[in-house]
Structures are given as C-alpha cells and as structure tokens.
N, C-alpha and C positions, 0 to 999 in steps of 0.2 A: 422613708427611702431606701430602697435597697442598694445593697453593695456588689457593683461587677468585681468579680474576680476573675485573674488571670495566673494561666499556670503556665509553667515553658514545658514545651513539647517533647515529649522522649525520642531523641534519635539514635536510638541505640537498638540494631535491630541483633535478635540471635540467630545463630548459623549452627548446624550441626556438621561436625569434620569427623571421621574417622569414629563416630560412636562418642564424639565429647563437644559437648555445648560451649559456644563461647558468644561475644557480642562484640559486636566493630560498632564505633561511633559513626554515623553517619552526616558529619556536620562537614560544613566548607572548607574545613581546614583539613581532613581526611583527603578530603578529593581534590583538595591540592595534593596531597602526597602522593596521592594513586597515580596524578597525573606526570609530576617529577619521576617517578618509579621507572614510570611505562619508557621515557626518556632514558635511564639510565639504562633499562634492560635491551633497548633499542641499540645501543651503543656498544653493550657487553656484548650481543651477539653478533656485533660486525666484528668487534674484537676478536673474538671465539672463531668465527670463520675464518680470521685472517692467521691464524695461531698465536695472538698476543695475550690469549686469557683461556684460562682452562674452565671446564665444567664446574670444576669445584671451586671456582672466584664467583661462578654463577650461583652455584648452590648457596655460596658466602650470601650474596646479593638476596636470594630468594627467603631464606631464611631469616635477614633484618624485616623484609618488608611483612615477611606473616607476623615475626613475634611483633613489630609494631602496629599492628593493625588488630591481632587478638591476643596480645601478652606476650610478655618476655616468657618463655620455655613453650611456648604453644608449638611452634613446629616439631620441637623434641618430642612433644608428647603426643603428636598427629601421626609422627614418622615411628612410633617407637614399635619395635617388634617388624619393621616394614623398612627393605631397601630406601633410599632415598634416593628420588629421582626428579631431574629438573622436569621432565614431561607433568609428572604431580606437581610438584611444584608451582610449577605454569599451572595447571590447569586449576589449581586450589586459588591461585590470585587471579585468574579471569571470576574465578565463582564468586572471589569478595568482589570486585571490583562490580559484577555485574548485581549482586545485591545492594552495594552502596548505589548505582544508577535506578534501580526500582524503587529504592525507598525514596531519593531525594524528587522522581519524578513523580510520584505518588505526593509527597507533600506539598512540591509545585501546584499541582489540580487540585490538592484541598485549600490551599490559600487564595490559588485563583477564584476559587468557586467559592470559599466565603466573599471576597473581594468583589466579588461579582453582583453578588446576594445583596451586598449592605450596599453599593452603588446601586442598584434599583432605584428608581422612582415608585414611588408607591400611586394610585391612582386613588 
C-alpha cells in the first residue's frame, strides 16, 4: 500500500522593493488586515482634508502597515536615503495589496481546478 502525502502550501510571496527582497504572507489573516487598514486610511484621508490629521499621522499609519506586512523596520530600509512621501507609501501599499490579491486568486483557481478534476465522473 502506498502512503499519500499532504504538505501545506506556502503562501508567502517574495517581493522586491527599492532593491530589497521581502516576503508577504498571503493568508486570510493578511487579507483581513489589509481590508481593515484600507478603512483606517480612508478615514484618515477624510480627517486630513478636514484639517484634523496631518501628513505625519498618515505616514505613521503607512509605516505601521508596511512594517506589519513586510517585517519590522522594512519601511526604514525601503526609504533609506530617500525622502519619505505619502504618495510613495500609498503606492507600496497598493502594490502589496495587488500581490496579495493575485496570489489568492491564483490559489483559488488552483484549488477549484483540483476539486473539479477530482469530482469528475470517470467513464
């Protein structure tokens, strides 16, 4: 009798930002975090427009997000020798969210294809 083997899928995706390589964890927990932080940033942007928050407040939140997704100190390393700008930070966050979405979509297609293949009736 042969033994069937199961191995957990690796849901880390390597990304390169400013010449440095990082890994983003593309699990459900990360997706939930990205969604929550999107809401936080929307609220902050509104408060910035109303004068209740400053650009420094938004940079602080972007720093927390990038460091959470890529590892503590990632933001400092990415912006080493470069001016920290909210536009660049927003671009990085959008990039990371798109990497997450692409990975999860591909994984869903793969799982769906396997389930469909395994569920087909053999003639």
